[in-house]
All heavy atoms as a GROMACS GRO file, in nm:
protein
  593
    1MET      N    1   0.622   4.446  -1.869
    1MET     CA    2   0.525   4.410  -1.766
    1MET      C    3   0.551   4.266  -1.720
    1MET      O    4   0.572   4.177  -1.801
    1MET     CB    5   0.384   4.424  -1.823
    1MET     CG    6   0.277   4.394  -1.725
    1MET     SD    7   0.116   4.434  -1.798
    1MET     CE    8   0.015   4.380  -1.668
    2ALA      N    9   0.550   4.246  -1.592
    2ALA     CA   10   0.577   4.113  -1.535
    2ALA      C   11   0.456   4.022  -1.551
    2ALA      O   12   0.342   4.068  -1.557
    2ALA     CB   13   0.613   4.126  -1.388
    3ALA      N   14   0.483   3.894  -1.556
    3ALA     CA   15   0.375   3.795  -1.565
    3ALA      C   16   0.291   3.801  -1.437
    3ALA      O   17   0.342   3.833  -1.329
    3ALA     CB   18   0.432   3.657  -1.586
    4ALA      N   19   0.164   3.769  -1.451
    4ALA     CA   20   0.072   3.776  -1.337
    4ALA      C   21   0.116   3.685  -1.223
    4ALA      O   22   0.102   3.720  -1.106
    4ALA     CB   23  -0.069   3.740  -1.382
    5TRP      N   24   0.171   3.567  -1.256
    5TRP     CA   25   0.212   3.475  -1.150
    5TRP      C   26   0.332   3.529  -1.073
    5TRP      O   27   0.346   3.505  -0.954
    5TRP     CB   28   0.241   3.335  -1.206
    5TRP     CG   29   0.340   3.330  -1.319
    5TRP    CD1   30   0.311   3.338  -1.452
    5TRP    CD2   31   0.480   3.317  -1.309
    5TRP    NE1   32   0.426   3.330  -1.526
    5TRP    CE2   33   0.532   3.316  -1.441
    5TRP    CE3   34   0.569   3.305  -1.202
    5TRP    CZ2   35   0.666   3.305  -1.468
    5TRP    CZ3   36   0.703   3.293  -1.230
    5TRP    CH2   37   0.751   3.293  -1.360
    6LYS      N   38   0.419   3.608  -1.140
    6LYS     CA   39   0.532   3.669  -1.070
    6LYS      C   40   0.484   3.779  -0.976
    6LYS      O   41   0.532   3.791  -0.864
    6LYS     CB   42   0.630   3.728  -1.171
    6LYS     CG   43   0.737   3.635  -1.214
    6LYS     CD   44   0.840   3.711  -1.294
    6LYS     CE   45   0.953   3.620  -1.330
    6LYS     NZ   46   1.051   3.687  -1.413
    7VAL      N   47   0.389   3.859  -1.024
    7VAL     CA   48   0.335   3.968  -0.943
    7VAL      C   49   0.267   3.912  -0.818
    7VAL      O   50   0.274   3.970  -0.711
    7VAL     CB   51   0.237   4.053  -1.026
    7VAL    CG1   52   0.167   4.156  -0.940
    7VAL    CG2   53   0.310   4.121  -1.141
    8ALA      N   54   0.203   3.794  -0.833
    8ALA     CA   55   0.134   3.731  -0.721
    8ALA      C   56   0.231   3.664  -0.623
    8ALA      O   57   0.190   3.615  -0.520
    8ALA     CB   58   0.033   3.629  -0.772
    9GLY      N   59   0.360   3.661  -0.658
    9GLY     CA   60   0.459   3.603  -0.569
    9GLY      C   61   0.472   3.452  -0.582
    9GLY      O   62   0.517   3.386  -0.488
   10LEU      N   63   0.433   3.397  -0.695
   10LEU     CA   64   0.441   3.253  -0.717
   10LEU      C   65   0.562   3.219  -0.802
   10LEU      O   66   0.603   3.298  -0.887
   10LEU     CB   67   0.316   3.202  -0.790
   10LEU     CG   68   0.183   3.214  -0.718
   10LEU    CD1   69   0.070   3.177  -0.812
   10LEU    CD2   70   0.180   3.126  -0.597
   11THR      N   71   0.615   3.099  -0.783
   11THR     CA   72   0.714   3.048  -0.875
   11THR      C   73   0.641   2.993  -0.997
   11THR      O   74   0.520   2.968  -0.991
   11THR     CB   75   0.797   2.935  -0.812
   11THR    OG1   76   0.710   2.825  -0.783
   11THR    CG2   77   0.867   2.981  -0.686
   12TYR      N   78   0.713   2.973  -1.104
   12TYR     CA   79   0.649   2.920  -1.224
   12TYR      C   80   0.593   2.780  -1.201
   12TYR      O   81   0.482   2.750  -1.243
   12TYR     CB   82   0.749   2.919  -1.340
   12TYR     CG   83   0.686   2.872  -1.469
   12TYR    CD1   84   0.596   2.952  -1.537
   12TYR    CD2   85   0.716   2.746  -1.520
   12TYR    CE1   86   0.536   2.909  -1.655
   12TYR    CE2   87   0.658   2.702  -1.638
   12TYR     CZ   88   0.568   2.784  -1.704
   12TYR     OH   89   0.509   2.740  -1.820
   13ASN      N   90   0.668   2.697  -1.130
   13ASN     CA   91   0.620   2.561  -1.101
   13ASN      C   92   0.492   2.563  -1.019
   13ASN      O   93   0.400   2.485  -1.043
   13ASN     CB   94   0.728   2.480  -1.030
   13ASN     CG   95   0.838   2.439  -1.123
   13ASN    OD1   96   0.820   2.432  -1.243
   13ASN    ND2   97   0.954   2.412  -1.066
   14ARG      N   98   0.486   2.651  -0.920
   14ARG     CA   99   0.366   2.661  -0.836
   14ARG      C  100   0.248   2.711  -0.919
   14ARG      O  101   0.135   2.663  -0.905
   14ARG     CB  102   0.392   2.754  -0.718
   14ARG     CG  103   0.279   2.764  -0.622
   14ARG     CD  104   0.261   2.634  -0.546
   14ARG     NE  105   0.150   2.647  -0.455
   14ARG     CZ  106   0.063   2.552  -0.429
   14ARG    NH1  107   0.078   2.434  -0.481
   14ARG    NH2  108  -0.036   2.573  -0.348
   15TYR      N  109   0.274   2.808  -1.007
   15TYR     CA  110   0.169   2.862  -1.095
   15TYR      C  111   0.112   2.751  -1.184
   15TYR      O  112  -0.009   2.736  -1.196
   15TYR     CB  113   0.226   2.975  -1.180
   15TYR     CG  114   0.141   3.012  -1.298
   15TYR    CD1  115   0.022   3.083  -1.281
   15TYR    CD2  116   0.177   2.975  -1.427
   15TYR    CE1  117  -0.057   3.115  -1.390
   15TYR    CE2  118   0.099   3.007  -1.535
   15TYR     CZ  119  -0.018   3.078  -1.517
   15TYR     OH  120  -0.096   3.109  -1.623
   16ILE      N  121   0.200   2.672  -1.244
   16ILE     CA  122   0.156   2.562  -1.331
   16ILE      C  123   0.076   2.460  -1.251
   16ILE      O  124  -0.026   2.407  -1.298
   16ILE     CB  125   0.276   2.496  -1.401
   16ILE    CG1  126   0.338   2.593  -1.500
   16ILE    CG2  127   0.238   2.366  -1.468
   16ILE    CD1  128   0.246   2.634  -1.613
   17SER      N  129   0.118   2.432  -1.129
   17SER     CA  130   0.047   2.338  -1.043
   17SER      C  131  -0.095   2.386  -1.014
   17SER      O  132  -0.191   2.309  -1.023
   17SER     CB  133   0.125   2.318  -0.913
   17SER     OG  134   0.054   2.238  -0.824
   18VAL      N  135  -0.108   2.511  -0.978
   18VAL     CA  136  -0.239   2.568  -0.948
   18VAL      C  137  -0.327   2.568  -1.073
   18VAL      O  138  -0.444   2.529  -1.068
   18VAL     CB  139  -0.226   2.710  -0.890
   18VAL    CG1  140  -0.360   2.780  -0.880
   18VAL    CG2  141  -0.159   2.705  -0.754
   19ALA      N  142  -0.271   2.610  -1.185
   19ALA     CA  143  -0.348   2.616  -1.310
   19ALA      C  144  -0.394   2.477  -1.353
   19ALA      O  145  -0.510   2.460  -1.393
   19ALA     CB  146  -0.264   2.680  -1.420
   20SER      N  147  -0.308   2.378  -1.341
   20SER     CA  148  -0.349   2.243  -1.382
   20SER      C  149  -0.455   2.186  -1.289
   20SER      O  150  -0.546   2.115  -1.333
   20SER     CB  151  -0.227   2.150  -1.389
   20SER     OG  152  -0.166   2.139  -1.264
   21ARG      N  153  -0.446   2.218  -1.161
   21ARG     CA  154  -0.549   2.173  -1.066
   21ARG      C  155  -0.685   2.234  -1.100
   21ARG      O  156  -0.788   2.166  -1.096
   21ARG     CB  157  -0.508   2.210  -0.924
   21ARG     CG  158  -0.592   2.142  -0.819
   21ARG     CD  159  -0.542   2.166  -0.678
   21ARG     NE  160  -0.408   2.221  -0.673
   21ARG     CZ  161  -0.372   2.319  -0.592
   21ARG    NH1  162  -0.458   2.373  -0.510
   21ARG    NH2  163  -0.247   2.364  -0.592
   22VAL      N  164  -0.686   2.361  -1.137
   22VAL     CA  165  -0.810   2.428  -1.174
   22VAL      C  166  -0.871   2.364  -1.299
   22VAL      O  167  -0.992   2.338  -1.304
   22VAL     CB  168  -0.786   2.579  -1.198
   22VAL    CG1  169  -0.906   2.646  -1.263
   22VAL    CG2  170  -0.752   2.648  -1.067
   23VAL      N  171  -0.787   2.334  -1.397
   23VAL     CA  172  -0.836   2.270  -1.519
   23VAL      C  173  -0.892   2.132  -1.488
   23VAL      O  174  -1.000   2.096  -1.534
   23VAL     CB  175  -0.725   2.262  -1.626
   23VAL    CG1  176  -0.768   2.175  -1.743
   23VAL    CG2  177  -0.689   2.401  -1.674
   24ARG      N  178  -0.821   2.054  -1.407
   24ARG     CA  179  -0.869   1.919  -1.373
   24ARG      C  180  -1.004   1.926  -1.302
   24ARG      O  181  -1.092   1.844  -1.327
   24ARG     CB  182  -0.768   1.847  -1.283
   24ARG     CG  183  -0.654   1.789  -1.359
   24ARG     CD  184  -0.569   1.702  -1.267
   24ARG     NE  185  -0.430   1.722  -1.302
   24ARG     CZ  186  -0.342   1.789  -1.232
   24ARG    NH1  187  -0.375   1.841  -1.116
   24ARG    NH2  188  -0.220   1.803  -1.273
   25ARG      N  189  -1.019   2.021  -1.212
   25ARG     CA  190  -1.146   2.031  -1.137
   25ARG      C  191  -1.262   2.078  -1.223
   25ARG      O  192  -1.377   2.061  -1.185
   25ARG     CB  193  -1.128   2.125  -1.018
   25ARG     CG  194  -1.043   2.065  -0.909
   25ARG     CD  195  -1.031   2.157  -0.793
   25ARG     NE  196  -0.948   2.097  -0.689
   25ARG     CZ  197  -0.908   2.161  -0.581
   25ARG    NH1  198  -0.941   2.287  -0.563
   25ARG    NH2  199  -0.834   2.099  -0.492
   26SER      N  200  -1.233   2.138  -1.337
   26SER     CA  201  -1.341   2.187  -1.424
   26SER      C  202  -1.394   2.079  -1.518
   26SER      O  203  -1.494   2.101  -1.584
   26SER     CB  204  -1.292   2.307  -1.505
   26SER     OG  205  -1.196   2.266  -1.599
   27LEU      N  206  -1.328   1.964  -1.523
   27LEU     CA  207  -1.371   1.857  -1.613
   27LEU      C  208  -1.493   1.784  -1.558
   27LEU      O  209  -1.522   1.789  -1.438
   27LEU     CB  210  -1.257   1.756  -1.631
   27LEU     CG  211  -1.130   1.810  -1.697
   27LEU    CD1  212  -1.020   1.705  -1.691
   27LEU    CD2  213  -1.158   1.851  -1.840
   28LYS      N  214  -1.562   1.714  -1.648
   28LYS     CA  215  -1.674   1.630  -1.606
   28LYS      C  216  -1.621   1.516  -1.520
   28LYS      O  217  -1.504   1.480  -1.528
   28LYS     CB  218  -1.748   1.574  -1.727
   28LYS     CG  219  -1.823   1.682  -1.802
   28LYS     CD  220  -1.902   1.623  -1.916
   28LYS     CE  221  -1.977   1.733  -1.989
   28LYS     NZ  222  -2.053   1.681  -2.101
   29GLU      N  223  -1.709   1.459  -1.439
   29GLU     CA  224  -1.670   1.362  -1.336
   29GLU      C  225  -1.580   1.249  -1.386
   29GLU      O  226  -1.475   1.224  -1.328
   29GLU     CB  227  -1.796   1.303  -1.272
   29GLU     CG  228  -1.770   1.216  -1.153
   29GLU     CD  229  -1.719   1.291  -1.031
   29GLU    OE1  230  -1.742   1.412  -1.022
   29GLU    OE2  231  -1.657   1.227  -0.946
   30ASP      N  232  -1.618   1.181  -1.493
   30ASP     CA  233  -1.540   1.066  -1.539
   30ASP      C  234  -1.400   1.106  -1.587
   30ASP      O  235  -1.301   1.043  -1.555
   30ASP     CB  236  -1.614   0.989  -1.648
   30ASP     CG  237  -1.650   1.077  -1.768
   30ASP    OD1  238  -1.662   1.200  -1.751
   30ASP    OD2  239  -1.665   1.021  -1.878
   31LYS      N  240  -1.391   1.214  -1.661
   31LYS     CA  241  -1.262   1.260  -1.711
   31LYS      C  242  -1.180   1.325  -1.599
   31LYS      O  243  -1.058   1.317  -1.598
   31LYS     CB  244  -1.282   1.357  -1.826
   31LYS     CG  245  -1.347   1.292  -1.946
   31LYS     CD  246  -1.346   1.383  -2.064
   31LYS     CE  247  -1.424   1.327  -2.178
   31LYS     NZ  248  -1.368   1.216  -2.244
   32ARG      N  249  -1.247   1.388  -1.502
   32ARG     CA  250  -1.178   1.451  -1.390
   32ARG      C  251  -1.104   1.349  -1.306
   32ARG      O  252  -0.989   1.369  -1.269
   32ARG     CB  253  -1.277   1.527  -1.302
   32ARG     CG  254  -1.211   1.600  -1.185
   32ARG     CD  255  -1.312   1.669  -1.097
   32ARG     NE  256  -1.412   1.580  -1.043
   32ARG     CZ  257  -1.393   1.502  -0.936
   32ARG    NH1  258  -1.279   1.501  -0.874
   32ARG    NH2  259  -1.490   1.424  -0.893
   33ILE      N  260  -1.168   1.236  -1.279
   33ILE     CA  261  -1.106   1.132  -1.196
   33ILE      C  262  -0.979   1.080  -1.264
   33ILE      O  263  -0.874   1.066  -1.201
   33ILE     CB  264  -1.206   1.019  -1.167
   33ILE    CG1  265  -1.316   1.072  -1.075
   33ILE    CG2  266  -1.136   0.900  -1.105
   33ILE    CD1  267  -1.432   0.978  -1.058
   34ALA      N  268  -0.988   1.053  -1.394
   34ALA     CA  269  -0.871   1.004  -1.467
   34ALA      C  270  -0.760   1.109  -1.470
   34ALA      O  271  -0.642   1.077  -1.453
   34ALA     CB  272  -0.911   0.965  -1.609
   35ALA      N  273  -0.796   1.235  -1.489
   35ALA     CA  274  -0.696   1.342  -1.494
   35ALA      C  275  -0.630   1.363  -1.358
   35ALA      O  276  -0.511   1.390  -1.350
   35ALA     CB  277  -0.761   1.472  -1.542
   36GLU      N  278  -0.706   1.353  -1.251
   36GLU     CA  279  -0.648   1.370  -1.118
   36GLU      C  280  -0.548   1.260  -1.086
   36GLU      O  281  -0.447   1.285  -1.022
   36GLU     CB  282  -0.758   1.376  -1.012
   36GLU     CG  283  -0.831   1.509  -1.011
   36GLU     CD  284  -0.941   1.515  -0.907
   36GLU    OE1  285  -0.975   1.412  -0.846
   36GLU    OE2  286  -0.994   1.626  -0.888
   37ARG      N  287  -0.575   1.138  -1.132
   37ARG     CA  288  -0.480   1.029  -1.112
   37ARG      C  289  -0.349   1.056  -1.185
   37ARG      O  290  -0.241   1.027  -1.134
   37ARG     CB  291  -0.539   0.897  -1.159
   37ARG     CG  292  -0.639   0.840  -1.064
   37ARG     CD  293  -0.674   0.697  -1.100
   37ARG     NE  294  -0.795   0.659  -1.030
   37ARG     CZ  295  -0.904   0.615  -1.088
   37ARG    NH1  296  -0.908   0.597  -1.219
   37ARG    NH2  297  -1.011   0.584  -1.018
   38ARG      N  298  -0.358   1.111  -1.305
   38ARG     CA  299  -0.237   1.144  -1.381
   38ARG      C  300  -0.159   1.256  -1.315
   38ARG      O  301  -0.037   1.265  -1.330
   38ARG     CB  302  -0.272   1.184  -1.523
   38ARG     CG  303  -0.307   1.071  -1.614
   38ARG     CD  304  -0.311   1.118  -1.759
   38ARG     NE  305  -0.395   1.233  -1.781
   38ARG     CZ  306  -0.524   1.229  -1.812
   38ARG    NH1  307  -0.584   1.114  -1.825
   38ARG    NH2  308  -0.591   1.340  -1.832
   39GLY      N  309  -0.228   1.342  -1.243
   39GLY     CA  310  -0.163   1.457  -1.181
   39GLY      C  311  -0.090   1.426  -1.052
   39GLY      O  312  -0.011   1.507  -1.003
   40GLU      N  313  -0.112   1.308  -0.997
   40GLU     CA  314  -0.045   1.272  -0.872
   40GLU      C  315   0.099   1.231  -0.901
   40GLU      O  316   0.130   1.171  -1.002
   40GLU     CB  317  -0.117   1.155  -0.806
   40GLU     CG  318  -0.255   1.191  -0.758
   40GLU     CD  319  -0.330   1.070  -0.704
   40GLU    OE1  320  -0.272   0.960  -0.698
   40GLU    OE2  321  -0.448   1.087  -0.669
   41SER      N  322   0.186   1.266  -0.811
   41SER     CA  323   0.326   1.224  -0.826
   41SER      C  324   0.383   1.195  -0.688
   41SER      O  325   0.339   1.250  -0.588
   41SER     CB  326   0.408   1.331  -0.895
   41SER     OG  327   0.410   1.448  -0.818
   42GLU      N  328   0.477   1.108  -0.686
   42GLU     CA  329   0.545   1.073  -0.563
   42GLU      C  330   0.693   1.099  -0.582
   42GLU      O  331   0.754   1.046  -0.674
   42GLU     CB  332   0.522   0.926  -0.528
   42GLU     CG  333   0.378   0.894  -0.497
   42GLU     CD  334   0.360   0.746  -0.465
   42GLU    OE1  335   0.459   0.677  -0.437
   42GLU    OE2  336   0.246   0.701  -0.469
   43LEU      N  337   0.748   1.183  -0.500
   43LEU     CA  338   0.889   1.213  -0.507
   43LEU      C  339   0.955   1.170  -0.378
   43LEU      O  340   0.902   1.193  -0.269
   43LEU     CB  341   0.912   1.362  -0.531
   43LEU     CG  342   0.858   1.417  -0.661
   43LEU    CD1  343   0.876   1.568  -0.665
   43LEU    CD2  344   0.928   1.354  -0.779
   44ARG      N  345   1.069   1.109  -0.390
   44ARG     CA  346   1.145   1.068  -0.273
   44ARG      C  347   1.285   1.126  -0.285
   44ARG      O  348   1.335   1.149  -0.395
   44ARG     CB  349   1.153   0.916  -0.266
   44ARG     CG  350   1.020   0.852  -0.248
   44ARG     CD  351   1.034   0.703  -0.230
   44ARG     NE  352   0.899   0.646  -0.229
   44ARG     CZ  353   0.863   0.540  -0.295
   44ARG    NH1  354   0.950   0.475  -0.368
   44ARG    NH2  355   0.741   0.495  -0.288
   45PHE      N  356   1.346   1.148  -0.172
   45PHE     CA  357   1.482   1.199  -0.173
   45PHE      C  358   1.557   1.141  -0.055
   45PHE      O  359   1.499   1.090   0.040
   45PHE     CB  360   1.484   1.352  -0.168
   45PHE     CG  361   1.446   1.408  -0.033
   45PHE    CD1  362   1.545   1.445   0.056
   45PHE    CD2  363   1.315   1.423   0.003
   45PHE    CE1  364   1.510   1.496   0.181
   45PHE    CE2  365   1.279   1.474   0.126
   45PHE     CZ  366   1.378   1.511   0.215
   46ALA      N  367   1.688   1.149  -0.064
   46ALA     CA  368   1.774   1.106   0.045
   46ALA      C  369   1.889   1.205   0.055
   46ALA      O  370   1.943   1.251  -0.046
   46ALA     CB  371   1.828   0.966   0.019
   47LYS      N  372   1.925   1.240   0.176
   47LYS     CA  373   2.036   1.330   0.199
   47LYS      C  374   2.163   1.246   0.213
   47LYS      O  375   2.165   1.148   0.285
   47LYS     CB  376   2.012   1.411   0.326
   47LYS     CG  377   2.114   1.518   0.350
   47LYS     CD  378   2.075   1.604   0.467
   47LYS     CE  379   2.177   1.712   0.491
   47LYS     NZ  380   2.140   1.796   0.603
   48TRP      N  381   2.266   1.287   0.143
   48TRP     CA  382   2.394   1.216   0.147
   48TRP      C  383   2.492   1.293   0.234
   48TRP      O  384   2.505   1.414   0.220
   48TRP     CB  385   2.451   1.202   0.006
   48TRP     CG  386   2.378   1.104  -0.078
   48TRP    CD1  387   2.254   1.119  -0.132
   48TRP    CD2  388   2.423   0.975  -0.116
   48TRP    NE1  389   2.219   1.007  -0.203
   48TRP    CE2  390   2.321   0.917  -0.195
   48TRP    CE3  391   2.539   0.902  -0.092
   48TRP    CZ2  392   2.333   0.790  -0.249
   48TRP    CZ3  393   2.550   0.776  -0.147
   48TRP    CH2  394   2.448   0.720  -0.224
   49GLU      N  395   2.556   1.224   0.325
   49GLU     CA  396   2.659   1.284   0.410
   49GLU      C  397   2.778   1.190   0.418
   49GLU      O  398   2.762   1.070   0.441
   49GLU     CB  399   2.605   1.310   0.550
   49GLU     CG  400   2.500   1.420   0.556
   49GLU     CD  401   2.457   1.451   0.698
   49GLU    OE1  402   2.532   1.424   0.792
   49GLU    OE2  403   2.344   1.502   0.712
   50ASN      N  404   2.896   1.245   0.399
   50ASN     CA  405   3.021   1.168   0.406
   50ASN      C  406   3.017   1.046   0.314
   50ASN      O  407   3.064   0.938   0.351
   50ASN     CB  408   3.051   1.126   0.549
   50ASN     CG  409   3.066   1.245   0.641
   50ASN    OD1  410   3.118   1.348   0.601
   50ASN    ND2  411   3.017   1.232   0.762
   51GLY      N  412   2.959   1.059   0.197
   51GLY     CA  413   2.956   0.952   0.100
   51GLY      C  414   2.857   0.841   0.129
   51GLY      O  415   2.857   0.738   0.063
   52LYS      N  416   2.767   0.861   0.227
   52LYS     CA  417   2.668   0.759   0.260
   52LYS      C  418   2.528   0.818   0.247
   52LYS      O  419   2.502   0.930   0.288
   52LYS     CB  420   2.689   0.708   0.402
   52LYS     CG  421   2.824   0.643   0.419
   52LYS     CD  422   2.828   0.556   0.540
   52LYS     CE  423   2.969   0.499   0.548
   52LYS     NZ  424   2.973   0.366   0.591
   53GLN      N  425   2.441   0.734   0.192
   53GLN     CA  426   2.303   0.778   0.173
   53GLN      C  427   2.228   0.770   0.305
   53GLN      O  428   2.234   0.672   0.376
   53GLN     CB  429   2.234   0.689   0.070
   53GLN     CG  430   2.091   0.726   0.044
   53GLN     CD  431   2.025   0.637  -0.061
   53GLN    OE1  432   2.091   0.558  -0.125
   53GLN    NE2  433   1.896   0.654  -0.077
   54GLY      N  434   2.154   0.878   0.335
   54GLY     CA  435   2.070   0.879   0.453
   54GLY      C  436   1.935   0.814   0.426
   54GLY      O  437   1.916   0.747   0.324
   55GLU      N  438   1.844   0.836   0.516
   55GLU     CA  439   1.710   0.778   0.505
   55GLU      C  440   1.636   0.834   0.383
   55GLU      O  441   1.639   0.954   0.358
   55GLU     CB  442   1.632   0.810   0.633
   55GLU     CG  443   1.491   0.762   0.634
   55GLU     CD  444   1.414   0.809   0.757
   55GLU    OE1  445   1.476   0.870   0.846
   55GLU    OE2  446   1.294   0.787   0.761
   56VAL      N  447   1.567   0.747   0.310
   56VAL     CA  448   1.486   0.790   0.196
   56VAL      C  449   1.352   0.838   0.250
   56VAL      O  450   1.287   0.767   0.327
   56VAL     CB  451   1.466   0.674   0.095
   56VAL    CG1  452   1.375   0.718  -0.018
   56VAL    CG2  453   1.599   0.627   0.042
   57LYS      N  454   1.314   0.960   0.212
   57LYS     CA  455   1.191   1.020   0.263
   57LYS      C  456   1.102   1.062   0.148
   57LYS      O  457   1.150   1.095   0.040
   57LYS     CB  458   1.223   1.144   0.348
   57LYS     CG  459   1.308   1.118   0.468
   57LYS     CD  460   1.336   1.247   0.541
   57LYS     CE  461   1.429   1.225   0.658
   57LYS     NZ  462   1.463   1.351   0.723
   58GLU      N  463   0.972   1.063   0.174
   58GLU     CA  464   0.876   1.118   0.077
   58GLU      C  465   0.887   1.271   0.082
   58GLU      O  466   0.892   1.330   0.190
   58GLU     CB  467   0.733   1.077   0.114
   58GLU     CG  468   0.706   0.930   0.105
   58GLU     CD  469   0.694   0.881  -0.038
   58GLU    OE1  470   0.655   0.961  -0.125
   58GLU    OE2  471   0.724   0.764  -0.060
   59LEU      N  472   0.889   1.334  -0.032
   59LEU     CA  473   0.904   1.478  -0.038
   59LEU      C  474   0.788   1.551   0.030
   59LEU      O  475   0.809   1.644   0.108
   59LEU     CB  476   0.919   1.526  -0.182
   59LEU     CG  477   0.944   1.675  -0.200
   59LEU    CD1  478   1.076   1.715  -0.134
   59LEU    CD2  479   0.945   1.712  -0.345
   60ASN      N  480   0.665   1.508   0.004
   60ASN     CA  481   0.549   1.574   0.063
   60ASN      C  482   0.552   1.565   0.216
   60ASN      O  483   0.522   1.664   0.284
   60ASN     CB  484   0.419   1.514   0.011
   60ASN     CG  485   0.394   1.550  -0.134
   60ASN    OD1  486   0.447   1.647  -0.184
   60ASN    ND2  487   0.314   1.471  -0.201
   61ASP      N  488   0.588   1.449   0.269
   61ASP     CA  489   0.595   1.433   0.415
   61ASP      C  490   0.702   1.524   0.474
   61ASP      O  491   0.683   1.586   0.579
   61ASP     CB  492   0.624   1.287   0.452
   61ASP     CG  493   0.512   1.194   0.411
   61ASP    OD1  494   0.398   1.242   0.390
   61ASP    OD2  495   0.538   1.072   0.400
   62ALA      N  496   0.817   1.533   0.406
   62ALA     CA  497   0.927   1.616   0.456
   62ALA      C  498   0.888   1.764   0.455
   62ALA      O  499   0.919   1.837   0.549
   62ALA     CB  500   1.052   1.592   0.372
   63VAL      N  501   0.820   1.806   0.350
   63VAL     CA  502   0.778   1.947   0.341
   63VAL      C  503   0.677   1.979   0.451
   63VAL      O  504   0.689   2.083   0.518
   63VAL     CB  505   0.720   1.978   0.201
   63VAL    CG1  506   0.652   2.114   0.198
   63VAL    CG2  507   0.828   1.971   0.096
   64LEU      N  508   0.581   1.892   0.472
   64LEU     CA  509   0.480   1.916   0.576
   64LEU      C  510   0.542   1.920   0.714
   64LEU      O  511   0.507   2.005   0.796
   64LEU     CB  512   0.370   1.810   0.569
   64LEU     CG  513   0.280   1.815   0.446
   64LEU    CD1  514   0.184   1.697   0.446
   64LEU    CD2  515   0.204   1.946   0.441
   65SER      N  516   0.634   1.830   0.743
   65SER     CA  517   0.697   1.830   0.875
   65SER      C  518   0.784   1.953   0.894
   65SER      O  519   0.790   2.010   1.003
   65SER     CB  520   0.777   1.702   0.898
   65SER     OG  521   0.883   1.694   0.807
   66GLN      N  522   0.851   2.000   0.787
   66GLN     CA  523   0.932   2.121   0.797
   66GLN      C  524   0.845   2.244   0.819
   66GLN      O  525   0.878   2.331   0.898
   66GLN     CB  526   1.017   2.140   0.671
   66GLN     CG  527   1.109   2.258   0.676
   66GLN     CD  528   1.211   2.248   0.788
   66GLN    OE1  529   1.270   2.142   0.807
   66GLN    NE2  530   1.231   2.355   0.861
   67GLN      N  531   0.730   2.250   0.752
   67GLN     CA  532   0.638   2.362   0.771
   67GLN      C  533   0.585   2.364   0.914
   67GLN      O  534   0.573   2.470   0.974
   67GLN     CB  535   0.523   2.355   0.672
   67GLN     CG  536   0.564   2.387   0.530
   67GLN     CD  537   0.452   2.366   0.431
   67GLN    OE1  538   0.351   2.304   0.460
   67GLN    NE2  539   0.470   2.418   0.309
   68ALA      N  540   0.554   2.248   0.969
   68ALA     CA  541   0.507   2.242   1.107
   68ALA      C  542   0.616   2.287   1.202
   68ALA      O  543   0.589   2.362   1.298
   68ALA     CB  544   0.461   2.099   1.140
   69ALA      N  545   0.739   2.246   1.178
   69ALA     CA  546   0.851   2.286   1.263
   69ALA      C  547   0.874   2.437   1.253
   69ALA      O  548   0.904   2.502   1.355
   69ALA     CB  549   0.977   2.210   1.223
   70ASP      N  550   0.859   2.493   1.134
   70ASP     CA  551   0.876   2.637   1.117
   70ASP      C  552   0.769   2.715   1.193
   70ASP      O  553   0.797   2.820   1.252
   70ASP     CB  554   0.870   2.674   0.969
   70ASP     CG  555   0.994   2.626   0.892
   70ASP    OD1  556   1.093   2.587   0.957
   70ASP    OD2  557   0.988   2.624   0.768
   71LYS      N  558   0.645   2.664   1.193
   71LYS     CA  559   0.536   2.732   1.265
   71LYS      C  560   0.562   2.728   1.416
   71LYS      O  561   0.539   2.827   1.486
   71LYS     CB  562   0.401   2.667   1.235
   71LYS     CG  563   0.348   2.701   1.099
   71LYS     CD  564   0.213   2.638   1.075
   71LYS     CE  565   0.163   2.669   0.935
   71LYS     NZ  566   0.034   2.607   0.908
   72VAL      N  567   0.610   2.616   1.465
   72VAL     CA  568   0.640   2.604   1.608
   72VAL      C  569   0.754   2.700   1.645
   72VAL      O  570   0.748   2.769   1.747
   72VAL     CB  571   0.679   2.458   1.644
   72VAL    CG1  572   0.737   2.449   1.783
   72VAL    CG2  573   0.558   2.368   1.631
   73ALA      N  574   0.857   2.708   1.561
   73ALA     CA  575   0.968   2.797   1.587
   73ALA      C  576   0.925   2.944   1.582
   73ALA      O  577   0.971   3.025   1.662
   73ALA     CB  578   1.078   2.771   1.486
   74ALA      N  579   0.834   2.976   1.491
   74ALA     CA  580   0.787   3.115   1.479
   74ALA      C  581   0.698   3.152   1.598
   74ALA      O  582   0.698   3.268   1.641
   74ALA     CB  583   0.710   3.133   1.349
   75ALA      N  584   0.625   3.057   1.652
   75ALA     CA  585   0.536   3.084   1.765
   75ALA      C  586   0.614   3.100   1.895
   75ALA      O  587   0.568   3.166   1.989
   75ALA     CB  588   0.434   2.972   1.779
   76ALA      N  589   0.732   3.042   1.902
   76ALA     CA  590   0.812   3.046   2.027
   76ALA      C  591   0.884   3.176   2.045
   76ALA      O  592   0.894   3.262   1.975
   76ALA     CB  593   0.912   2.932   2.027
   0.00000   0.00000   0.00000
């Protein structure tokens, strides 16, 4: 039998992210605030072409802009 997160169409990383967010939100106010701060992360990346580093971008910003571009392309 497959894991519930696989049946739901989630990756393991996405499943863990959702589960940890649910646990953090169930905590009392003072502990919740501290836990939410620990759960934040900032990832940056840069695309390399021809041996040179491109612009360094925030991962969240890049994902959001790509999703917006995909929606525009799908609507056209």
